[in-house]
C-alpha positions as a Python dict, from the first residue, in 0.01 Angstrom:
ca = {
    (1, 'M'): (0, 0, 0),
    (2, 'L'): (-33, 210, 313),
    (3, 'T'): (303, 339, 518),
    (4, 'V'): (327, 371, 885),
    (5, 'E'): (366, 764, 768),
    (6, 'E'): (80, 754, 598),
    (7, 'D'): (-128, 605, 863),
    (8, 'G'): (-12, 874, 1112),
    (9, 'R'): (142, 582, 1307),
    (10, 'R'): (522, 676, 1280),
    (11, 'R'): (586, 682, 1642),
    (12, 'L'): (399, 349, 1720),
    (13, 'A'): (630, 51, 1913),
    (14, 'D'): (681, -185, 1708),
    (15, 'R'): (399, -461, 1864),
    (16, 'R'): (164, -195, 1800),
    (17, 'V'): (264, -157, 1409),
    (18, 'M'): (234, -509, 1384),
    (19, 'D'): (-129, -516, 1561),
    (20, 'R'): (-257, -181, 1322),
    (21, 'A'): (-171, -400, 1013),
    (22, 'T'): (-350, -705, 1145),
    (23, 'E'): (-613, -468, 1223),
    (24, 'L'): (-648, -356, 857),
    (25, 'G'): (-563, -726, 731),
    (26, 'R'): (-240, -595, 598),
    (27, 'V'): (68, -786, 568),
    (28, 'L'): (348, -583, 682),
    (29, 'F'): (675, -512, 498),
    (30, 'S'): (984, -424, 711),
    (31, 'Q'): (1336, -452, 709),
    (32, 'D'): (1340, -374, 1094),
    (33, 'E'): (1494, -659, 1302),
    (34, 'D'): (1269, -537, 1584),
    (35, 'L'): (958, -648, 1410),
    (36, 'L'): (1118, -979, 1269),
    (37, 'V'): (1180, -1024, 1674),
    (38, 'E'): (824, -960, 1741),
    (39, 'A'): (667, -1198, 1470),
    (40, 'R'): (874, -1483, 1598),
    (41, 'R'): (774, -1406, 1945),
    (42, 'R'): (402, -1405, 1826),
    (43, 'Q'): (430, -1742, 1645),
    (44, 'S'): (595, -1887, 1978),
    (45, 'A'): (296, -1786, 2189),
    (46, 'G'): (10, -1841, 1954),
    (47, 'I'): (-49, -1509, 1905),
    (48, 'F'): (-234, -1389, 1560),
    (49, 'F'): (-61, -1161, 1353),
    (50, 'G'): (-132, -1049, 989),
    (51, 'G'): (171, -1176, 852),
    (52, 'L'): (532, -1033, 787),
    (53, 'A'): (754, -994, 484),
    (54, 'Y'): (1084, -928, 596),
    (55, 'A'): (1405, -805, 376),
    (56, 'H'): (1722, -779, 563),
    (57, 'Q'): (1901, -449, 490),
    (58, 'L'): (2196, -567, 374),
    (59, 'E'): (2065, -875, 157),
    (60, 'A'): (1818, -730, -33),
    (61, 'T'): (1797, -437, -290),
    (62, 'I'): (1493, -232, -343),
    (63, 'G'): (1420, -390, -672),
    (64, 'E'): (1395, -715, -497),
    (65, 'C'): (1187, -639, -234),
    (66, 'V'): (928, -430, -491),
    (67, 'R'): (964, -756, -702),
    (68, 'D'): (874, -980, -430),
    (69, 'L'): (624, -837, -284),
    (70, 'E'): (410, -734, -608),
    (71, 'L'): (448, -1161, -676),
    (72, 'I'): (308, -1174, -288),
    (73, 'A'): (23, -915, -342),
    (74, 'E'): (-36, -1119, -676),
    (75, 'A'): (-20, -1454, -542),
    (76, 'V'): (-113, -1518, -224),
    (77, 'L'): (-423, -1480, -19),
    (78, 'P'): (-414, -1257, 357),
    (79, 'E'): (-449, -1586, 549),
    (80, 'E'): (-217, -1775, 380),
    (81, 'V'): (41, -1520, 528),
    (82, 'A'): (-126, -1487, 887),
    (83, 'N'): (141, -1590, 1124),
    (84, 'Q'): (393, -1649, 862),
    (85, 'V'): (765, -1458, 750),
    (86, 'L'): (818, -1427, 449),
    (87, 'F'): (1166, -1359, 365),
    (88, 'I'): (1313, -1107, 61),
    (89, 'P'): (1436, -1235, -150),
    (90, 'L'): (1214, -1532, -190),
}
């Protein structure tokens, strides 16, 4: 796991955060609806991205997020999630 803060990218625009996660070969986790919009835009435009695991702030508990992210990390290969949006809770 790598946070935006740990990566020194806290102030990047959403599209750059997604670019950075893709560059690192990582699935991005977010509760930010703007990143969901960016993922949908990329899907529609055919722009590659590493995948997004999205949880609505009011519809998923922290425990559900942690549990589902662990499942994703253990059961899914990065190439299987590329260009996909996974909704948490699963």
